[in-house]
N, C-alpha and C positions, 0 to 999 in steps of 0.2 A: 504494500500500500504506500502511495505517495501522497502526502498532504500538500495540496495546492495553495490554499489560503483559508483564513478564518472568515466566517460569514455570520451575520446577525440573525436572530430569530425572526425579525421583521422581513428579511430577505427570503427566508425559508417559507414563511407564511404566505408571502406574495407569490412565490413560485408555485406553491401547492394550489392556490386558487387559479392561477393562470393555466396550470396543467389541466385542472379539472373542468375549467370553463370550456375547453375544446375537447374534452373527453367524451367518447361515445357511450361510456358507462354512466357518468355523472353530470355531463354537460347540461342537458336539458333541465335536470333537477336544480342545479345551481343557478341557471339563468332564471328559472321561475322564482326562486327564493329571493334573488337580489332585486327582481322586478317588484315582487310583492312588498319588499321592505323599502323600496324607493332608493336603492343604492345605485349610484352612477357606475355603469359597467366599465368605464374607463379606468377606475381604480383597481379593476381586476385584470383587464387585458393589457393595460399600459401602466403598471404600478410604479409609483415613485416612493421608494422606501426612505427618502430624505424628508418626505412630507409627514409630519407627525399626526396630523388629522387623519390622513389616509391610513396610517399604521393602526391607529386606534379603532377605526371602522372595521378594518380587516381582522384585527385581534378579537373584537367583540363578536363578529360574525363567526369566526373560527370556534370560539368558545361556546357558541350556541349549538354546535353539533355535538352528537353523543359519542363520537370517536370511531364509528364504524363505517363512515363513508365521507366523501368529499374532503379527504385529508383531515378529518376531525380528530387529530391526535391530541389537540390541546384540551383534553377533558380536565375536569377540576383537579384530579390527582396527578396530572402530568408534572414532572419536576420543573421547578422554575429556575434551576441553576444550570441549564444545559449549555454546553459549549459547542457551537456548530462549526463544522469545517467542510470545505469542498475538497474531496480527495479523488484519487484515481486508483481503482482496484483492478486486480488481474483476474484471469479466467478461473484460477483455483479458488480465489476468494469469493467470486460470484457463486460458485458451487457450494459454498459453506454458509450462505445466508439463510436465515430462518424466517418463516412467516410470523406475523403478529400472533400473539396468543389469543385467538378468536375461534369460535366454534367451527365455522366452515373450513378455515385453513387447517385447524387441528385434525378434522376428519379427513381432509384431502391428503394430508401427509401421514396418515396412520398414527397420529399423535406424536410423531417424531419432530415435527415442526420444520424440518429442512425442506426447502423448495425442491431440491432434487428428489425427495420422497413424493412430493405432490405430483411431479412429472410422471413417476411410475404409475400412480393411480389413474392419471389422465390417459396414459397410453393403454391401460387395461380397459378403458371405456367405462370406468366406474363413475357415476354421477352422484355428487354429494347433495343431499337435501333436494333431490330432483332438479337440480340446476344443470343445464346443458353445459358441456365442455366446449361448445362451438366457439365461444369467445376467445379461448386460448389458441385455437387453430387459426382463427381469423387474424389474430395478432401475429402469429407465426408466419402466415402467408405474407403479411405486410413486411415482416422482417426479411424474408427471403427475397422480396422484391426490392429491397434496399432501403426500407423505411428506417429512419433514425429516431429512436425514442429518447425522451428527456431523462436526465439523471434521476435515479430513484432517491428516496429519502429514507435513511436508515438510522438506527440508534444503537448504542452500546454503552455498557458501564464504563469501559476504558478500552485502550487500544489492544488489550490482550483478550477481551471477552467476546462473546458471540455477537455477530451483527444481526439485527432484527429489522425487517422492513416495516415501515409505517405507511409508505406510499410507493407504489410501483410493483405490487404483487403480480399483476398480470404480465407486465413486460419482463420481469425477472423470471417468471415461469416459462414464458415462450423462449427466452434465451437458452434454456436448458432442454427444450424439446428435441433438439438434435445438436450434438456436440460440434458438428461441422459449422453451425451458425452461431455458436456461442462466441461472443466477442472476446478478443484477446485481452481487452481492458475496457473499462467504462469509467466515466466520472460519476460520482455519487455525493450526496450531502449526508454527513453523519453527525448526529448529536450525541455528545458524551456526557454522562452523569452517573456517578456511583448510585444515585438515588433511583435509577431504573430497577435496581434490585427489589424495590418495594412497589413497583408499578405493575398492576395486574396484567396488563397486556404484553409486558416484556417476558 
């Protein structure tokens, strides 16, 4: 792993909203929410993290989610002392990333939590909670056609502990569906805090 630079939580929050605004999974839901709340979409699609008013609006919006979609990782018990960094991780490190501790991902990975285990389930044709696996194969087809996915957002207690995804489960899974298409390296945002040991989703 190579650390590229430190980043702020405001930057990570803005990136998560920007990712999800154009997401085919969460985009429509997010657009409906910001319209309902009268939020200017420009602070989502063209965020200015130097603008404190914008930061406050995005932070309040993020904290209104329950943590299971639209990057809602900032639930009430998410540590408030996280140090964020932009890093570059290699193929081997990608293969060691874990899913968030959440029911669907736990079942998909046979409760081992490793994304590589989830891939085994998908390849067997097993559907969890009656949810189709088509979404993974659609993302994989896009990857084969040359699509570039944005950096995932990960967390860890420290540089020696497990990496856990909080955003990017789909793209990380499709990276491992065929080793020929697993990137040699990718950029990722990682938040470090020893307090993740006490966070239920870690």
